[in-house]
N, C-alpha and C positions, 0 to 999 in steps of 0.2 A: 691397792689403789690404782685407778686406771688414769692414764694420761688423756686430756682432751685439749683442743685447740681454743685458747682464749683470744688470740688474735694473730694476724698475719701482717706482715711489713714488707716493703719493697726493697729494703737493703739490710744487711746485717748489723749495721751500726744502730739503726732504729730499734731493731729487736733486741740488742744488748741494752740499750738505755731503757726499755720497757722491762726487761729482765730485771734490771738493777733497781728499778722503781718497785716492782713487786717484792723482791727480796728485802728491800728496806722496810716494807710493811709486813715482813715475816711470811711471805708466800713463795715458797720454792718453785722456780720456773725452770724450763728447759727450752732451749733453742733446737729444733730438729735439724740434723745434719749440718751442725755447726761448722765443722771444718771444711765441708763441701762449699757451703755459703761463703765462707772466709776466701777461698780459693777462686771460685767463679763469680762472686759479686751478684749483680743484678742480672746477669745472662740467664739464670735459671728461674726467675719469676719470684714467687712470694717467699717469704722466711716465716715459717710458722712458729709462735710462741706457745708452749704447752704448759698446763698446770695439772694438779690433781683435780679429779671431777668435783671433789668435795670443797675446792677453792675457786671454781669457775665464776660463781656469782659475784664474790667478792672481788676477785681479780678484775673482772669486767668493770666493776663500779670504780675501783682504783685508777685503772687506766683510763675511763671515760672521764672522771674528775680531774685528773692530773694532766692528761694530754687531750685536751679539747680540740675539735676539729679547726676552729681557728688559730690554733698554735701550731699546726702541724709543718707549716713552712719553716718555722724556727726549729723544729724537731728534727729534721734531716740533717745529716752531717756533710 
């Protein structure tokens, strides 16, 4: 199974919230370079959230449904 990027976030906390949301729906997710992002925060840019290719469509649906654009202000830590 190949990992593919489902979404990118501006900080590590957002990525962890999205990861937890996907895992609550039974989709395993991985934050790339998690330790690096924890240390350097937003200084490095985007934080990619990865899922197996077979779960990509469902993961995008979940994130879109649960984390709508108008709620992103309350989504940040």
